PDB file of N, CA, C and O in Angstrom, chain B, residues numbered from 101:
ATOM      1  N   MET B 101      90.156  66.095 116.614  1.00  0.00           N
ATOM      2  CA  MET B 101      90.809  66.513 116.496  1.00  0.00           C
ATOM      3  C   MET B 101      91.433  67.238 116.949  1.00  0.00           C
ATOM      4  O   MET B 101      91.144  68.360 116.535  1.00  0.00           O
ATOM      5  N   SER B 102      92.617  67.233 118.002  1.00  0.00           N
ATOM      6  CA  SER B 102      92.849  68.338 118.108  1.00  0.00           C
ATOM      7  C   SER B 102      94.929  68.267 117.287  1.00  0.00           C
ATOM      8  O   SER B 102      95.201  67.282 116.600  1.00  0.00           O
ATOM      9  N   LYS B 103      95.595  68.920 117.426  1.00  0.00           N
ATOM     10  CA  LYS B 103      96.587  68.818 116.941  1.00  0.00           C
ATOM     11  C   LYS B 103      98.005  68.684 118.349  1.00  0.00           C
ATOM     12  O   LYS B 103      97.998  69.065 119.519  1.00  0.00           O
ATOM     13  N   ARG B 104      98.665  68.244 117.834  1.00  0.00           N
ATOM     14  CA  ARG B 104      99.776  67.976 118.815  1.00  0.00           C
ATOM     15  C   ARG B 104     101.248  68.713 118.737  1.00  0.00           C
ATOM     16  O   ARG B 104     102.198  68.199 118.147  1.00  0.00           O
ATOM     17  N   VAL B 105     101.325  70.190 119.518  1.00  0.00           N
ATOM     18  CA  VAL B 105     102.091  70.590 119.307  1.00  0.00           C
ATOM     19  C   VAL B 105     103.550  70.038 119.246  1.00  0.00           C
ATOM     20  O   VAL B 105     103.853  69.429 120.273  1.00  0.00           O
ATOM     21  N   LYS B 106     104.611  70.104 118.218  1.00  0.00           N
ATOM     22  CA  LYS B 106     105.982  69.609 118.854  1.00  0.00           C
ATOM     23  C   LYS B 106     107.100  70.847 119.729  1.00  0.00           C
ATOM     24  O   LYS B 106     107.348  71.895 119.133  1.00  0.00           O
ATOM     25  N   PRO B 107     107.699  70.606 121.120  1.00  0.00           N
ATOM     26  CA  PRO B 107     108.203  71.494 121.717  1.00  0.00           C
ATOM     27  C   PRO B 107     108.910  71.567 120.759  1.00  0.00           C
ATOM     28  O   PRO B 107     108.932  70.987 119.674  1.00  0.00           O
ATOM     29  N   ASN B 108     109.591  72.441 121.293  1.00  0.00           N
ATOM     30  CA  ASN B 108     111.185  73.256 120.191  1.00  0.00           C
ATOM     31  C   ASN B 108     112.056  73.487 121.106  1.00  0.00           C
ATOM     32  O   ASN B 108     111.863  73.211 122.290  1.00  0.00           O
ATOM     33  N   ASP B 109     113.590  74.264 120.446  1.00  0.00           N
ATOM     34  CA  ASP B 109     114.441  74.572 121.311  1.00  0.00           C
ATOM     35  C   ASP B 109     114.118  75.606 122.636  1.00  0.00           C
ATOM     36  O   ASP B 109     114.548  75.633 123.789  1.00  0.00           O
ATOM     37  N   SER B 110     113.130  76.451 121.870  1.00  0.00           N
ATOM     38  CA  SER B 110     112.811  77.104 123.348  1.00  0.00           C
ATOM     39  C   SER B 110     111.943  76.758 124.245  1.00  0.00           C
ATOM     40  O   SER B 110     111.923  77.477 125.244  1.00  0.00           O
ATOM     41  N   ASN B 111     111.237  75.910 124.211  1.00  0.00           N
ATOM     42  CA  ASN B 111     110.294  75.194 125.126  1.00  0.00           C
ATOM     43  C   ASN B 111     110.910  74.200 125.885  1.00  0.00           C
ATOM     44  O   ASN B 111     110.293  73.658 126.802  1.00  0.00           O
ATOM     45  N   LYS B 112     112.298  73.838 125.548  1.00  0.00           N
ATOM     46  CA  LYS B 112     113.162  72.198 125.840  1.00  0.00           C
ATOM     47  C   LYS B 112     113.278  73.855 126.730  1.00  0.00           C
ATOM     48  O   LYS B 112     112.310  74.146 127.432  1.00  0.00           O
ATOM     49  N   ASP B 113     114.675  75.037 126.640  1.00  0.00           N
ATOM     50  CA  ASP B 113     114.872  75.274 127.316  1.00  0.00           C
ATOM     51  C   ASP B 113     114.810  76.274 128.563  1.00  0.00           C
ATOM     52  O   ASP B 113     115.572  76.584 129.479  1.00  0.00           O
ATOM     53  N   SER B 114     113.073  76.746 127.996  1.00  0.00           N
ATOM     54  CA  SER B 114     112.308  77.287 129.186  1.00  0.00           C
ATOM     55  C   SER B 114     112.053  76.049 130.391  1.00  0.00           C
ATOM     56  O   SER B 114     112.214  76.233 131.598  1.00  0.00           O
ATOM     57  N   SER B 115     111.684  74.957 129.851  1.00  0.00           N
ATOM     58  CA  SER B 115     111.755  74.358 131.064  1.00  0.00           C
ATOM     59  C   SER B 115     112.467  73.528 131.669  1.00  0.00           C
ATOM     60  O   SER B 115     112.377  72.909 132.730  1.00  0.00           O
ATOM     61  N   HIS B 116     113.347  73.614 130.670  1.00  0.00           N
ATOM     62  CA  HIS B 116     114.865  73.119 131.585  1.00  0.00           C
ATOM     63  C   HIS B 116     115.387  74.190 132.816  1.00  0.00           C
ATOM     64  O   HIS B 116     116.038  73.814 133.792  1.00  0.00           O
ATOM     65  N   HIS B 117     115.032  75.377 132.604  1.00  0.00           N
ATOM     66  CA  HIS B 117     115.545  76.695 133.433  1.00  0.00           C
ATOM     67  C   HIS B 117     114.487  76.985 134.749  1.00  0.00           C
ATOM     68  O   HIS B 117     114.705  77.601 135.793  1.00  0.00           O
ATOM     69  N   GLU B 118     113.025  76.161 134.183  1.00  0.00           N
ATOM     70  CA  GLU B 118     112.385  76.671 135.295  1.00  0.00           C
ATOM     71  C   GLU B 118     112.352  74.812 136.265  1.00  0.00           C
ATOM     72  O   GLU B 118     111.469  74.789 137.123  1.00  0.00           O
ATOM     73  N   ARG B 119     113.189  73.450 136.150  1.00  0.00           N
ATOM     74  CA  ARG B 119     113.449  73.019 136.589  1.00  0.00           C
ATOM     75  C   ARG B 119     114.637  73.118 137.264  1.00  0.00           C
ATOM     76  O   ARG B 119     114.721  73.020 138.489  1.00  0.00           O
ATOM     77  N   ALA B 120     115.677  73.334 136.427  1.00  0.00           N
ATOM     78  CA  ALA B 120     117.085  74.218 137.323  1.00  0.00           C
ATOM     79  C   ALA B 120     116.260  75.376 138.861  1.00  0.00           C
ATOM     80  O   ALA B 120     116.204  75.310 140.089  1.00  0.00           O
ATOM     81  N   GLU B 121     115.851  76.171 137.933  1.00  0.00           N
ATOM     82  CA  GLU B 121     114.425  77.347 139.851  1.00  0.00           C
ATOM     83  C   GLU B 121     114.451  76.014 140.464  1.00  0.00           C
ATOM     84  O   GLU B 121     115.080  75.595 141.436  1.00  0.00           O
ATOM     85  N   ALA B 122     113.704  75.503 139.748  1.00  0.00           N
ATOM     86  CA  ALA B 122     112.654  74.388 141.780  1.00  0.00           C
ATOM     87  C   ALA B 122     113.772  74.265 142.371  1.00  0.00           C
ATOM     88  O   ALA B 122     113.992  74.731 143.489  1.00  0.00           O
ATOM     89  N   VAL B 123     114.930  73.369 141.410  1.00  0.00           N
ATOM     90  CA  VAL B 123     116.012  72.250 142.527  1.00  0.00           C
ATOM     91  C   VAL B 123     116.792  73.181 143.150  1.00  0.00           C
ATOM     92  O   VAL B 123     117.466  72.947 144.153  1.00  0.00           O
ATOM     93  N   ALA B 124     116.705  74.473 142.453  1.00  0.00           N
ATOM     94  CA  ALA B 124     118.176  75.049 143.606  1.00  0.00           C
ATOM     95  C   ALA B 124     116.818  75.435 144.931  1.00  0.00           C
ATOM     96  O   ALA B 124     117.162  75.173 146.084  1.00  0.00           O
ATOM     97  N   ALA B 125     115.628  75.920 144.773  1.00  0.00           N
ATOM     98  CA  ALA B 125     115.035  76.434 145.487  1.00  0.00           C
ATOM     99  C   ALA B 125     114.583  75.474 146.592  1.00  0.00           C
ATOM    100  O   ALA B 125     114.143  75.971 147.629  1.00  0.00           O
ATOM    101  N   ILE B 126     114.653  74.139 146.462  1.00  0.00           N
ATOM    102  CA  ILE B 126     113.955  72.842 147.133  1.00  0.00           C
ATOM    103  C   ILE B 126     115.799  72.479 147.969  1.00  0.00           C
ATOM    104  O   ILE B 126     115.957  71.691 148.901  1.00  0.00           O
ATOM    105  N   LEU B 127     116.668  73.102 147.460  1.00  0.00           N
ATOM    106  CA  LEU B 127     118.453  73.093 148.118  1.00  0.00           C
ATOM    107  C   LEU B 127     118.819  73.739 149.069  1.00  0.00           C
ATOM    108  O   LEU B 127     119.580  73.565 150.020  1.00  0.00           O
ATOM    109  N   LYS B 128     117.775  75.012 148.464  1.00  0.00           N
ATOM    110  CA  LYS B 128     118.018  76.170 149.783  1.00  0.00           C
ATOM    111  C   LYS B 128     117.692  75.526 150.644  1.00  0.00           C
ATOM    112  O   LYS B 128     118.436  75.019 151.483  1.00  0.00           O
ATOM    113  N   GLY B 129     116.118  75.410 150.555  1.00  0.00           N
ATOM    114  CA  GLY B 129     115.257  75.307 151.675  1.00  0.00           C
ATOM    115  C   GLY B 129     116.060  74.362 152.352  1.00  0.00           C
ATOM    116  O   GLY B 129     116.717  74.656 153.350  1.00  0.00           O
ATOM    117  N   MET B 130     116.027  73.163 151.809  1.00  0.00           N
ATOM    118  CA  MET B 130     116.790  71.877 152.509  1.00  0.00           C
ATOM    119  C   MET B 130     118.063  72.322 153.557  1.00  0.00           C
ATOM    120  O   MET B 130     118.275  71.687 154.591  1.00  0.00           O
ATOM    121  N   GLU B 131     118.845  73.453 153.163  1.00  0.00           N
ATOM    122  CA  GLU B 131     119.889  74.085 153.922  1.00  0.00           C
ATOM    123  C   GLU B 131     119.732  74.587 154.892  1.00  0.00           C
ATOM    124  O   GLU B 131     120.308  74.542 155.979  1.00  0.00           O
ATOM    125  N   SER B 132     118.365  75.447 154.253  1.00  0.00           N
ATOM    126  CA  SER B 132     118.072  75.525 155.761  1.00  0.00           C
ATOM    127  C   SER B 132     117.291  75.159 156.924  1.00  0.00           C
ATOM    128  O   SER B 132     117.445  75.678 158.030  1.00  0.00           O
ATOM    129  N   PHE B 133     116.418  74.221 156.641  1.00  0.00           N
ATOM    130  CA  PHE B 133     116.213  73.451 157.119  1.00  0.00           C
ATOM    131  C   PHE B 133     117.059  72.823 158.134  1.00  0.00           C
ATOM    132  O   PHE B 133     116.689  72.805 159.308  1.00  0.00           O
ATOM    133  N   GLU B 134     118.153  72.315 157.770  1.00  0.00           N
ATOM    134  CA  GLU B 134     119.339  71.281 158.546  1.00  0.00           C
ATOM    135  C   GLU B 134     119.909  72.737 159.323  1.00  0.00           C
ATOM    136  O   GLU B 134     120.243  72.528 160.489  1.00  0.00           O
ATOM    137  N   ARG B 135     120.072  74.177 158.857  1.00  0.00           N
ATOM    138  CA  ARG B 135     120.813  74.901 159.530  1.00  0.00           C
ATOM    139  C   ARG B 135     119.883  74.901 161.263  1.00  0.00           C
ATOM    140  O   ARG B 135     120.540  74.795 162.298  1.00  0.00           O
ATOM    141  N   GLY B 136     118.655  75.007 161.283  1.00  0.00           N
ATOM    142  CA  GLY B 136     118.218  75.175 161.629  1.00  0.00           C
ATOM    143  C   GLY B 136     116.814  76.106 161.790  1.00  0.00           C
ATOM    144  O   GLY B 136     116.017  76.001 162.722  1.00  0.00           O
ATOM    145  N   GLU B 137     116.733  76.836 160.903  1.00  0.00           N
ATOM    146  CA  GLU B 137     116.173  77.598 160.304  1.00  0.00           C
ATOM    147  C   GLU B 137     114.247  77.213 160.507  1.00  0.00           C
ATOM    148  O   GLU B 137     113.656  78.283 160.361  1.00  0.00           O
ATOM    149  N   SER B 138     113.664  76.541 160.666  1.00  0.00           N
ATOM    150  CA  SER B 138     112.630  76.504 160.362  1.00  0.00           C
ATOM    151  C   SER B 138     111.812  76.444 161.623  1.00  0.00           C
ATOM    152  O   SER B 138     112.039  76.658 162.814  1.00  0.00           O
ATOM    153  N   ARG B 139     110.695  76.044 160.854  1.00  0.00           N
ATOM    154  CA  ARG B 139     109.263  76.341 162.930  1.00  0.00           C
ATOM    155  C   ARG B 139     108.338  75.835 161.982  1.00  0.00           C
ATOM    156  O   ARG B 139     108.321  75.780 160.753  1.00  0.00           O
ATOM    157  N   PRO B 140     107.193  75.304 163.342  1.00  0.00           N
ATOM    158  CA  PRO B 140     106.191  74.272 163.193  1.00  0.00           C
ATOM    159  C   PRO B 140     105.093  74.949 161.486  1.00  0.00           C
ATOM    160  O   PRO B 140     105.007  75.994 160.841  1.00  0.00           O
ATOM    161  N   VAL B 141     104.692  74.026 161.464  1.00  0.00           N
ATOM    162  CA  VAL B 141     103.791  74.510 160.240  1.00  0.00           C
ATOM    163  C   VAL B 141     102.985  74.642 161.109  1.00  0.00           C
ATOM    164  O   VAL B 141     103.770  75.091 161.943  1.00  0.00           O
ATOM    165  N   ARG B 142     101.535  74.613 161.896  1.00  0.00           N
ATOM    166  CA  ARG B 142     101.016  75.738 162.103  1.00  0.00           C
ATOM    167  C   ARG B 142     100.874  77.206 162.662  1.00  0.00           C
ATOM    168  O   ARG B 142     100.018  78.069 162.468  1.00  0.00           O
ATOM    169  N   GLU B 143     102.226  77.170 163.563  1.00  0.00           N
ATOM    170  CA  GLU B 143     102.875  78.125 163.324  1.00  0.00           C
ATOM    171  C   GLU B 143     103.044  79.390 162.206  1.00  0.00           C
ATOM    172  O   GLU B 143     102.807  80.580 162.417  1.00  0.00           O
ATOM    173  N   ALA B 144     103.552  78.734 160.892  1.00  0.00           N
ATOM    174  CA  ALA B 144     103.420  79.783 159.982  1.00  0.00           C
ATOM    175  C   ALA B 144     102.591  79.466 159.086  1.00  0.00           C
ATOM    176  O   ALA B 144     102.610  80.095 158.028  1.00  0.00           O
ATOM    177  N   LEU B 145     101.694  78.450 159.280  1.00  0.00           N
ATOM    178  CA  LEU B 145     100.229  78.877 158.986  1.00  0.00           C
ATOM    179  C   LEU B 145      99.467  79.933 158.993  1.00  0.00           C
ATOM    180  O   LEU B 145      99.004  80.614 158.078  1.00  0.00           O
ATOM    181  N   GLU B 146      99.337  80.030 160.858  1.00  0.00           N
ATOM    182  CA  GLU B 146      98.620  81.210 161.621  1.00  0.00           C
ATOM    183  C   GLU B 146      98.845  82.187 161.645  1.00  0.00           C
ATOM    184  O   GLU B 146      98.147  83.156 161.943  1.00  0.00           O
ATOM    185  N   GLU B 147     100.565  82.058 161.123  1.00  0.00           N
ATOM    186  CA  GLU B 147     101.149  84.172 160.357  1.00  0.00           C
ATOM    187  C   GLU B 147      99.853  84.352 159.177  1.00  0.00           C
ATOM    188  O   GLU B 147      98.804  84.995 159.149  1.00  0.00           O
ATOM    189  N   LEU B 148     100.698  83.221 158.059  1.00  0.00           N
ATOM    190  CA  LEU B 148     100.149  83.577 157.660  1.00  0.00           C
ATOM    191  C   LEU B 148      98.357  83.796 157.014  1.00  0.00           C
ATOM    192  O   LEU B 148      97.736  84.584 156.301  1.00  0.00           O
ATOM    193  N   ARG B 149      98.202  83.027 157.499  1.00  0.00           N
ATOM    194  CA  ARG B 149      96.002  83.601 157.658  1.00  0.00           C
ATOM    195  C   ARG B 149      95.904  84.686 158.126  1.00  0.00           C
ATOM    196  O   ARG B 149      94.988  85.341 157.631  1.00  0.00           O
ATOM    197  N   LYS B 150      96.609  85.292 159.076  1.00  0.00           N
ATOM    198  CA  LYS B 150      96.385  86.401 159.918  1.00  0.00           C
ATOM    199  C   LYS B 150      96.797  87.385 158.890  1.00  0.00           C
ATOM    200  O   LYS B 150      96.003  88.326 158.861  1.00  0.00           O
ATOM    201  N   LYS B 151      98.006  87.521 157.822  1.00  0.00           N
ATOM    202  CA  LYS B 151      98.311  88.258 157.383  1.00  0.00           C
ATOM    203  C   LYS B 151      97.768  88.582 155.979  1.00  0.00           C
ATOM    204  O   LYS B 151      98.041  89.564 155.288  1.00  0.00           O
ATOM    205  N   LEU B 152      96.845  87.432 155.666  1.00  0.00           N
ATOM    206  CA  LEU B 152      95.861  87.702 154.781  1.00  0.00           C
ATOM    207  C   LEU B 152      94.700  87.960 154.875  1.00  0.00           C
ATOM    208  O   LEU B 152      93.986  88.246 153.913  1.00  0.00           O
ATOM    209  N   GLY B 153      94.069  87.854 156.890  1.00  0.00           N
ATOM    210  CA  GLY B 153      92.613  88.148 156.929  1.00  0.00           C
ATOM    211  C   GLY B 153      91.982  87.102 156.572  1.00  0.00           C
ATOM    212  O   GLY B 153      91.195  87.585 155.758  1.00  0.00           O
ATOM    213  N   ILE B 154      91.714  85.711 156.615  1.00  0.00           N
ATOM    214  CA  ILE B 154      91.386  84.650 156.716  1.00  0.00           C
ATOM    215  C   ILE B 154      90.950  84.381 158.392  1.00  0.00           C
ATOM    216  O   ILE B 154      91.698  84.501 159.363  1.00  0.00           O
ATOM    217  N   ILE B 155      89.648  84.023 158.386  1.00  0.00           N
ATOM    218  CA  ILE B 155      88.747  84.074 159.440  1.00  0.00           C
ATOM    219  C   ILE B 155      89.113  82.261 160.111  1.00  0.00           C
ATOM    220  O   ILE B 155      88.719  81.200 159.625  1.00  0.00           O
ATOM    221  N   LYS B 156      89.657  82.399 160.887  1.00  0.00           N
ATOM    222  CA  LYS B 156      90.099  80.517 161.832  1.00  0.00           C
ATOM    223  C   LYS B 156      88.328  80.621 161.305  1.00  0.00           C
ATOM    224  O   LYS B 156      87.479  81.506 161.201  1.00  0.00           O
ATOM    225  N   PRO B 157      88.443  78.883 161.033  1.00  0.00           N
ATOM    226  CA  PRO B 157      87.446  78.092 160.420  1.00  0.00           C
ATOM    227  C   PRO B 157      86.933  77.679 161.880  1.00  0.00           C
ATOM    228  O   PRO B 157      87.859  77.490 162.669  1.00  0.00           O
ATOM    229  N   HIS B 158      85.781  77.520 162.346  1.00  0.00           N
ATOM    230  CA  HIS B 158      85.401  76.498 163.201  1.00  0.00           C
ATOM    231  C   HIS B 158      85.093  75.195 163.339  1.00  0.00           C
ATOM    232  O   HIS B 158      84.172  74.579 162.803  1.00  0.00           O
ATOM    233  N   ARG B 159      86.165  74.692 164.316  1.00  0.00           N
ATOM    234  CA  ARG B 159      85.925  73.395 164.371  1.00  0.00           C
ATOM    235  C   ARG B 159      85.008  72.405 164.524  1.00  0.00           C
ATOM    236  O   ARG B 159      85.467  72.400 165.666  1.00  0.00           O
ATOM    237  N   LEU B 160      84.336  71.727 164.520  1.00  0.00           N
ATOM    238  CA  LEU B 160      83.375  70.283 164.911  1.00  0.00           C
ATOM    239  C   LEU B 160      83.988  69.433 165.926  1.00  0.00           C
ATOM    240  O   LEU B 160      85.189  69.174 165.995  1.00  0.00           O
ATOM    241  N   GLY B 161      83.210  69.084 166.588  1.00  0.00           N
ATOM    242  CA  GLY B 161      83.743  68.026 167.759  1.00  0.00           C
ATOM    243  C   GLY B 161      84.930  68.743 168.443  1.00  0.00           C
ATOM    244  O   GLY B 161      85.203  68.141 169.482  1.00  0.00           O
ATOM    245  N   ARG B 162      85.577  69.599 168.281  1.00  0.00           N
ATOM    246  CA  ARG B 162      86.702  70.182 169.010  1.00  0.00           C
ATOM    247  C   ARG B 162      86.834  70.727 170.302  1.00  0.00           C
ATOM    248  O   ARG B 162      86.497  71.910 170.289  1.00  0.00           O
ATOM    249  N   ARG B 163      87.151  70.378 171.290  1.00  0.00           N
ATOM    250  CA  ARG B 163      87.073  71.124 172.841  1.00  0.00           C
ATOM    251  C   ARG B 163      88.458  72.115 172.791  1.00  0.00           C
ATOM    252  O   ARG B 163      89.444  71.913 172.083  1.00  0.00           O
ATOM    253  N   THR B 164      88.347  72.731 173.310  1.00  0.00           N
ATOM    254  CA  THR B 164      89.494  73.894 173.723  1.00  0.00           C
ATOM    255  C   THR B 164      89.370  74.343 175.046  1.00  0.00           C
ATOM    256  O   THR B 164      88.479  75.117 175.392  1.00  0.00           O
ATOM    257  N   ALA B 165      90.372  73.814 175.929  1.00  0.00           N
ATOM    258  CA  ALA B 165      90.579  73.718 177.435  1.00  0.00           C
ATOM    259  C   ALA B 165      90.454  75.650 177.460  1.00  0.00           C
ATOM    260  O   ALA B 165      90.555  76.262 178.523  1.00  0.00           O
TER     261      ALA B 165
END
């Protein structure tokens, strides 16, 4: 049987800090979106795919014009 570790003040402070950073990042992203600084997800993913050198997967049943 494994022992449960009680959270200490150091763990609580770290967890609180990480949560505060996450909330701040989310709010920053929402503000950016509201200012119109966003782009379509497909465009962003395509740029990331190219940057990382990921080969575009072949999609079955999808026709191209």
